[in-house]
KETI-902640 format. One line per 4 residues: number of its first residue (from 1); for each residue x, y, z of C-alpha. Coordinates in nm, 3 decimals, always signed. Layout:
NUM = X Y Z ~ ...
***
This chain:
1 = +10.669 +10.187 +10.602 ~ +11.030 +10.060 +10.521 ~ +11.031 +9.797 +10.249 ~ +11.241 +9.481 +10.212
5 = +11.447 +9.364 +9.916 ~ +11.596 +9.016 +9.950 ~ +11.897 +9.004 +9.729 ~ +12.107 +8.724 +9.592
9 = +11.795 +8.484 +9.541 ~ +11.916 +8.177 +9.351 ~ +11.607 +7.938 +9.370 ~ +11.235 +7.959 +9.309
13 = +11.179 +7.814 +9.665 ~ +11.372 +8.109 +9.831 ~ +11.186 +8.366 +9.613 ~ +10.852 +8.236 +9.699
17 = +10.929 +8.214 +10.075 ~ +11.065 +8.579 +10.063 ~ +10.745 +8.684 +9.890 ~ +10.514 +8.509 +10.134
21 = +10.691 +8.673 +10.427 ~ +10.630 +9.015 +10.278 ~ +10.934 +9.098 +10.047 ~ +10.855 +9.393 +9.813
25 = +11.138 +9.284 +9.582 ~ +11.388 +9.029 +9.523 ~ +11.739 +9.058 +9.375 ~ +11.880 +8.838 +9.092
29 = +12.253 +8.866 +9.065 ~ +12.419 +8.860 +8.724 ~ +12.777 +8.928 +8.838 ~ +12.972 +8.618 +8.765
33 = +13.229 +8.652 +9.040 ~ +12.946 +8.649 +9.319 ~ +12.869 +8.333 +9.494 ~ +12.503 +8.437 +9.432
37 = +12.546 +8.461 +9.048 ~ +12.277 +8.297 +8.836 ~ +12.219 +8.250 +8.464 ~ +11.932 +8.426 +8.276
41 = +11.783 +8.087 +8.222 ~ +11.777 +8.023 +8.611 ~ +11.648 +8.381 +8.663 ~ +11.357 +8.308 +8.418
45 = +11.266 +7.987 +8.621 ~ +11.261 +8.198 +8.941 ~ +11.047 +8.466 +8.786 ~ +10.797 +8.216 +8.670
49 = +10.732 +8.118 +9.022 ~ +10.731 +8.482 +9.169 ~ +10.391 +8.598 +9.290 ~ +10.241 +8.895 +9.132
53 = +10.311 +9.234 +9.269 ~ +10.664 +9.136 +9.392 ~ +10.925 +9.333 +9.207 ~ +11.241 +9.176 +9.040
57 = +11.570 +9.352 +9.031 ~ +11.861 +9.243 +8.822 ~ +12.202 +9.323 +8.970 ~ +12.475 +9.416 +8.723
61 = +12.841 +9.502 +8.769 ~ +13.012 +9.713 +8.511 ~ +12.804 +9.606 +8.216 ~ +12.753 +9.844 +7.918
65 = +12.396 +9.975 +7.875 ~ +12.290 +9.766 +7.592 ~ +12.312 +9.418 +7.738 ~ +12.164 +9.545 +8.066
69 = +11.868 +9.679 +7.886 ~ +11.834 +9.372 +7.666 ~ +11.844 +9.125 +7.951 ~ +11.609 +9.334 +8.176
73 = +11.357 +9.360 +7.889 ~ +11.381 +8.992 +7.797 ~ +11.323 +8.888 +8.164 ~ +11.064 +9.177 +8.230
77 = +11.269 +9.291 +8.529 ~ +11.115 +9.573 +8.735 ~ +11.453 +9.756 +8.782 ~ +11.824 +9.735 +8.704
81 = +12.063 +9.762 +9.006 ~ +12.402 +9.893 +8.877 ~ +12.646 +9.775 +9.146 ~ +12.981 +9.862 +8.999
85 = +13.171 +10.175 +8.895 ~ +12.918 +10.273 +8.624 ~ +12.939 +10.628 +8.492 ~ +12.652 +10.871 +8.506
89 = +12.628 +10.831 +8.146 ~ +12.572 +10.461 +8.172 ~ +12.307 +10.507 +8.443 ~ +12.120 +10.765 +8.231
93 = +12.130 +10.541 +7.921 ~ +11.982 +10.238 +8.115 ~ +11.727 +10.459 +8.292 ~ +11.579 +10.560 +7.974
97 = +11.434 +10.198 +7.945 ~ +11.411 +10.066 +8.299 ~ +11.431 +10.222 +8.651 ~ +11.787 +10.219 +8.797
101 = +11.899 +10.159 +9.137 ~ +12.258 +10.291 +9.172 ~ +12.466 +10.116 +9.437 ~ +12.716 +10.331 +9.615
105 = +12.986 +10.206 +9.846 ~ +13.069 +10.435 +10.144 ~ +13.337 +10.422 +10.401 ~ +13.313 +10.504 +10.760
109 = +13.273 +10.894 +10.804 ~ +13.298 +10.957 +10.419 ~ +13.009 +11.053 +10.186 ~ +12.953 +10.822 +9.895
113 = +13.129 +10.929 +9.579 ~ +12.916 +11.001 +9.277 ~ +12.566 +11.044 +9.429 ~ +12.516 +11.405 +9.311
117 = +12.619 +11.302 +8.954 ~ +12.368 +11.002 +8.905 ~ +12.055 +11.220 +8.869 ~ +11.881 +10.962 +8.644
121 = +11.894 +10.697 +8.918 ~ +11.537 +10.622 +9.065 ~ +11.702 +10.512 +9.402 ~ +12.035 +10.452 +9.569
125 = +12.157 +10.144 +9.736 ~ +12.410 +10.214 +10.020 ~ +12.657 +9.944 +10.077 ~ +12.984 +9.922 +10.286
129 = +13.308 +9.980 +10.104 ~ +13.553 +9.689 +10.089 ~ +13.838 +9.688 +9.833 ~ +13.783 +9.452 +9.535
133 = +13.424 +9.367 +9.642 ~ +13.100 +9.475 +9.500 ~ +12.851 +9.397 +9.770 ~ +12.760 +9.093 +9.987
137 = +13.053 +9.165 +10.227 ~ +12.846 +9.150 +10.550 ~ +13.013 +9.475 +10.653 ~ +12.783 +9.741 +10.819
141 = +12.732 +10.066 +10.635 ~ +12.774 +10.400 +10.808 ~ +12.435 +10.455 +10.940 ~ +12.497 +10.823 +11.027
145 = +12.591 +10.897 +10.664 ~ +12.303 +10.696 +10.543 ~ +12.049 +10.881 +10.762 ~ +12.164 +11.216 +10.632
149 = +12.126 +11.090 +10.278 ~ +11.779 +10.943 +10.344 ~ +11.655 +11.273 +10.428 ~ +11.675 +11.383 +10.070
153 = +11.710 +11.068 +9.857 ~ +11.519 +10.737 +9.816 ~ +11.776 +10.513 +9.993 ~ +11.807 +10.126 +10.019
157 = +12.009 +10.048 +10.312 ~ +12.242 +9.746 +10.268 ~ +12.556 +9.629 +10.411 ~ +12.572 +9.382 +10.709
161 = +12.204 +9.373 +10.797 ~ +12.089 +9.074 +11.004 ~ +11.778 +8.985 +11.207 ~ +11.980 +9.107 +11.508
165 = +12.041 +9.469 +11.387 ~ +11.787 +9.544 +11.118 ~ +11.536 +9.707 +11.352 ~ +11.803 +9.930 +11.505
169 = +11.924 +10.019 +11.153 ~ +11.572 +10.109 +11.042 ~ +11.511 +10.332 +11.338 ~ +11.855 +10.494 +11.299
173 = +11.838 +10.554 +10.922 ~ +11.474 +10.550 +10.833 ~ +11.551 +10.446 +10.467 ~ +11.304 +10.374 +10.190
177 = +11.389 +10.009 +10.205 ~ +11.645 +9.773 +10.347 ~ +11.850 +9.517 +10.137 ~ +11.986 +9.188 +10.266
181 = +12.179 +8.901 +10.121 ~ +12.419 +8.721 +10.343 ~ +12.262 +8.819 +10.668 ~ +11.980 +8.575 +10.603
185 = +12.177 +8.286 +10.448 ~ +12.289 +7.945 +10.573 ~ +12.539 +7.937 +10.284 ~ +12.618 +8.191 +10.013
189 = +12.316 +8.196 +9.792 ~ +12.104 +7.980 +10.017 ~ +11.853 +8.160 +10.219 ~ +11.790 +8.027 +10.577
193 = +11.402 +8.011 +10.644 ~ +11.447 +8.074 +11.018 ~ +11.666 +8.386 +10.956 ~ +11.426 +8.519 +10.691
197 = +11.125 +8.486 +10.926 ~ +11.320 +8.655 +11.203 ~ +11.434 +8.939 +10.976 ~ +11.081 +9.010 +10.857
201 = +10.965 +9.000 +11.213 ~ +11.216 +9.261 +11.316 ~ +11.147 +9.478 +11.025 ~ +10.772 +9.471 +11.120
205 = +10.863 +9.556 +11.481 ~ +11.063 +9.857 +11.369 ~ +10.783 +9.971 +11.127 ~ +10.541 +9.969 +11.411
209 = +10.771 +10.215 +11.594 ~ +10.817 +10.450 +11.310
***
């Protein structure tokens, strides 16, 4: 079964709807330049409303290990998603205290740089490469590359997923999970209930075919 992570959640209402529809995890973005960025205070309010058994993932871009660990422990996050150009040493330091999802950006026809070196990561999020941007681009990832990596690694497939293509993506890649932000939004940071419902419906349809 392919799991679902709804990323860039900014309100308790969106978090609860995602959980009700079957999300296994939500992503809370702490990258200030993202339109989905929230404060630790806002994250705490969201987490207070999150139902049990739904994981919470903090998204960090190029933070040093100490503040990542401190905030993750203060909020009792389930995992830290390191979405920048973090070194293997940074990943390893954070992974000593909390599971790490290392995001890797891949270009069409090219293997992601750094994957073999991040041995401490519990999973990898594959996102499309776009200069100067760290995710949330709406650009589709190279599914052929992702499928090859999913055969030997725990892969979260991100990059340009929508209700219209997520079933095809799941059947093509067979990832551990899919990760979506902009593809289920009405505005950056605001989830669209109809798109969320359609997305989960298509994931369920694909899972029945696996």
